[in-house]
N, C-alpha and C positions, 0 to 999 in steps of 0.2 A: 282774672288770670289770662284771658284772651288778649288783653291789651299788652301784657308783658310779652306774650309769645310773638305777637306781631311786631312789637318794638324790637325784640331780640333779633328777629329775622332781618328786619330792615337795617338795624345797626350793624349786624354781622356782615351783610353783603356790602354795605357802604364802607365800613372800616377796612374790610379785606381789600377792596379796590384801592382805597387810599394808601394802604400799607404796600400793596403791590407796586403802585406807581412810585412810591417813595423809595422802595428797595432798588428800583432800576437806576437810581442816581448813584448807587454805590458802585465803585469801580472794582469789579470782581475778576477782570481779565488777568490780573496778576496772581490770583489765587489758584486758578485752574490752568491746565495745559491747553494748548491751542486746539481749536475745533471741538470744543466741549460745550456747545451751546445748549444741547438738550439737558445736560446735567445742571447747568446754571439755571435754566428755566424751571426745572423741577425743584431746585433749591429755593428759588424765588416763590414758587407756588406754595411749597410746604411752609416756608417761613411766613409768608403773608397770611396763610390760613391759621397758623399757630398764633401769630401776634394778633390777628383779627379776633380770634376766640378769646384770648386773654383780655384784650381791651374791652370787648363787648361784655364779657362777664363782669369786669370791674365796673363798667358804667351801669349795667342792669342792677348789680348789687347796690351801687350808690343810690340809684333811684328808689329801690325798694326800702333801703334803710332811711332815706330821707323822708319817705312817706310814713314810715313807722314812727319816726321822731315827731312828725307833725301830728299824727294821731295821738301819741303819748301826751304831748303838750296841750292838745285840745281837750283831752279828758281831764286834765288837772284843773283847768279853769272851770 
């Protein structure tokens, strides 16, 4: 279980950073009024944390289920 916890933390931090940098490529100036940089930054932080959480949970579940499938097939032989 400790391996999954460490993997989860590392993946979450890494993926959140990648998502945050990717979101900065989106042109959001047209969505907000002028001089609203704090609101845009808070939106980016919230979106990057949310997407980072979802992607990390998907990858961790994929790793867990893949390991369970390997265990299942190793017991059959």
